[in-house]
C-alpha positions in Angstrom: 20.8 -29.6 1.6 24.4 -30.1 0.4 25.9 -26.8 -0.5 29.3 -26.7 -2.0 31.8 -24.1 -0.5 32.8 -23.2 -4.1 29.3 -22.6 -5.2 27.6 -19.9 -3.2 24.9 -17.5 -4.0 25.0 -13.8 -3.4 22.4 -14.1 -0.7 24.5 -16.8 1.1 27.4 -14.3 1.1 30.3 -16.7 0.3 33.7 -15.6 1.9 35.5 -16.9 -1.2 33.9 -14.0 -3.3 33.3 -10.9 -1.2 30.2 -9.5 -2.8 28.5 -6.4 -1.3 25.0 -7.3 0.2 22.1 -5.8 -1.6 
């Protein structure tokens, strides 16, 4: 499972793009 730091899903909650959790 190679996940890119740039490519993150909302569920993952990437620190790069602060998105409010559902």
